[in-house]
Structures are given as structure tokens and as C-alpha cells.
C-alpha positions in Angstrom: -5.3 10.6 -6.5 -4.6 7.3 -7.3 -3.6 6.5 -10.7 -2.1 3.3 -11.1 -0.3 0.4 -9.2 2.0 0.9 -6.5 4.4 -1.5 -7.9 6.8 0.5 -9.7 7.3 -2.3 -12.4 3.4 -2.9 -12.7 1.8 -0.7 -15.5 -1.8 -1.6 -14.1 -4.1 1.5 -14.0 -6.7 2.0 -11.1 -10.3 1.8 -12.4 -12.5 0.6 -9.5 -12.4 0.0 -5.9 -13.3 -3.5 -6.0 -10.4 -4.2 -7.9 -7.0 -4.7 -6.1 -6.4 -3.5 -2.7 -5.6 -0.1 -1.3 -3.4 0.7 1.6 -4.0 3.6 3.9 -0.5 4.5 5.5 0.3 7.2 8.2 3.6 8.6 6.7 5.5 11.1 9.1 7.6 14.0 7.4 10.7 14.8 8.9 9.8 18.5 9.4 8.7 19.7 12.9 6.0 21.5 13.6 5.8 24.5 16.3 4.8 22.1 18.8 7.7 19.7 18.7 5.8 16.8 17.0 6.3 15.5 13.7 3.5 16.3 11.4 1.9 13.3 9.4 -0.7 12.6 6.8 -2.3 9.5 5.5 -1.7 8.7 2.0 -3.2 6.0 -0.1 -1.6 3.4 -2.4 -3.2 0.8 -4.5 -2.0 -2.6 -5.7 -3.8 -4.4 -8.7 -5.2 -7.8 -7.7 -2.0 -9.4 -8.9 0.2 -7.6 -7.7 -1.7 -7.5 -4.0 -1.6 -11.2 -4.2 2.1 -11.5 -3.5 3.1 -7.7 -2.2 1.9 -5.4 0.4 2.7 -1.6 0.7 4.8 -0.6 3.4 6.5 2.4 5.3 10.1 1.5 5.9 13.2 3.7 6.6 11.6 6.8 6.1 10.2 6.1 2.8 7.0 4.1 1.3 7.6 1.0 -0.7 6.5 -2.4 -1.6 7.7 -5.7 -0.6 7.0 -9.5 -1.4 4.5 -11.0 1.1 6.2 -13.9 3.3 5.4 -17.5 2.2 3.6 -17.8 5.4 1.1 -14.7 4.7 0.5 -16.0 1.2 -0.4 -19.4 2.3 -2.9 -18.3 5.0 -4.4 -15.6 3.1 -7.2 -17.0 0.6 -7.1 -15.4 -2.9 -10.4 -13.4 -2.6 -9.2 -12.0 0.9 -5.8 -10.9 -0.7 -7.6 -9.2 -3.3 -10.2 -6.9 -1.4 -10.3 -3.6 -0.7 -8.8 -2.8 2.6 -9.8 0.9 4.1 
């Protein structure tokens, strides 16, 4: 369950789907199942409006983290779109 912004430095709490942005990430676990394939799950992460306008949630180096959007991404994305919910 989503309870707060995925940005560890942000205290914003999740209340409504219309606020902020939800990221659905396919997370691969290091454990192998009996078929020789990695198991994976889809996990959901939320960034509040303020953080979503400058950050994104990504799967990097085997872990989920937040990173700042590149200047070209923030300049080309209208503020309304950056704050919209993604499913």
C-alpha cells in the first residue's frame, strides 16, 4: 500500500489518486524459481505533485530509487502532465 512520497526526503502522505504520480515498476528479484527464470513483481510507488515535477522513480542497479529529471525532460513536459497519475 502506498502511504507516502517515494522521495525519502519528502514527508507528503498519499491521500488521492488525482494528486501526484504513480509509478508501476517491474521489480526483478535475485532469487531464481524452479524454471530457471527470475521471479518478478509489479510494485507501485507514488511521488507527490512537488516531487513528480522534478523527479522520477526508477529501477537501477538492482534497486528502486528516485532521481532528478533531466532539464530537457522537465522543460518539455507541461506541469499538468508531470503531475498526472500514470497507470
